[in-house]
C-alpha positions, 0 to 999 in steps of 0.5 A: 506876782515876781515869785510868779514870773520866776516860776513861768519863765523857769518853765518856758525855758525848761520846756525850750531847753527840752525841745532843743534837746530833742530836735538835736538828738532826733536830727542827729540820728536822721542825718547822721546815722550811727554806720554799721561796719562791714564785720556786722553786717557780713556776720548777720548774712552768715550766721543769723540769715543765713544768706551768704552761701557762697559768696566767698568764691564768687566771681566778682569785682569792685564797682566804684563810682566817682560822682558829680561833686568829686564824692566816691561810692564803694561797690561791688558788682557779682557775678561777672555776666552783665547780660541783666543787671540789678543796682541794690540800695541798703538801708539807713545806717547800714551798708552794701552787705545788707543787699546780700539777701537780694543778692542771692534772690536775683543771682537765681533769677539770672542777674548780676548785681551792684551792691554799694554803699549809700553816700555816707555809710559804709567805707565811704568818706562820712558825710550827711545822709540826705534820706533819698534827696542827694541819694536818689541823685547818686542812684542816677549816676550809678545806673549811668556807670553800669550803662557805660561800662555794659552798654546793652545791659538792662537794668532792674533796681531794688531798694530796702527802707532808705534805700527804697525811697532813694530807688523811688526818689530816682525815678522822677529822673526817668532812668532807663530801667525795666523794673524796680521792687520797693522794699518797705520804703517810705512814701512822705518821711514826715510821717515816718518821723511823727510815727517815731515821736509817737512811738516814744511818747512825744507830740507829733508837732515837735517835727517842727522843730526837729526839721528846724533843727535838721536845716540849721546842722545838715542844710536840707529840709526833711519835710521835703522828702516825698517819693511819693512824689515821683509816682504819678507820672511813673510807668515803669513796673514797680513791686512794693513788699512791705511787711504787715507788722512793720510798725517802723515804716507803716505798710500804709505808705507802700499802699499810698504808693501803689495807689498813686503810681501812674502805671498799670504795671504794679504790684502790692504785697503785704507780707504776714507777720515781717516787721521791718525790712523783713519780708525776706527773712519770714520766707525767702521762697516766697519772696523769690517767688513774688519777685520772679511772677512779677518779672515774668508778666511785667519785664519782657 
């Protein structure tokens, strides 16, 4: 009997240790992502995506914003013709130069663009990434900074992946913007985490201890990151784009957000063959056409 108890105790300790290690690692991946360097992202834009174009000779200015808690976001505005401005929010672990491909799209459509490093990313001071909770409040302050500097400018928003979730969550604060392009975002973060666990052959219930660890280490509840809730009363025109082959954030996330969005000025485009964050890469011309036609129909 004593041997059986010892074996059972060892088994329990082993399971608890395994759960602890998975929770520790996944919470770190979630809230303390590996930050891609400017050099890496610029090289990707120039040599892989070939979206950089003439950006080196394009007129620009720094667009840094000091936030409510004294934290500073670093960004740039291209070019300096601020009648219409689009603010581009990048994804998890990336930086402002991830937005170059979308910057070029909006340049062609007559917009200036602000690209910036989200909190804890790029050349900003390292800090906790909250997957859209604090970042959406930061985006509101970026919008206000654009309004203060260019009072007559009309503003649009574009977000990719976590930047999309950040952008959608900002809608609950009723920002003064004309439209939103929501590219491959999540409506419910818990679903994405459970899909990731499933993808590495782990049971979905591990999200609960992962979230406990996340709250203990990083101070926020990942189960509360639900951008979809911000769409219940949203009437700002919103364009959802998602790769149909996305196996990281399921296309159904955009479908759910599209269906729940209150306003009628909305569209959903699932791009065949596009995996996560690659709808533009699959067909840049079609990507720009989709946005151009949406703006023509829904934005005065």
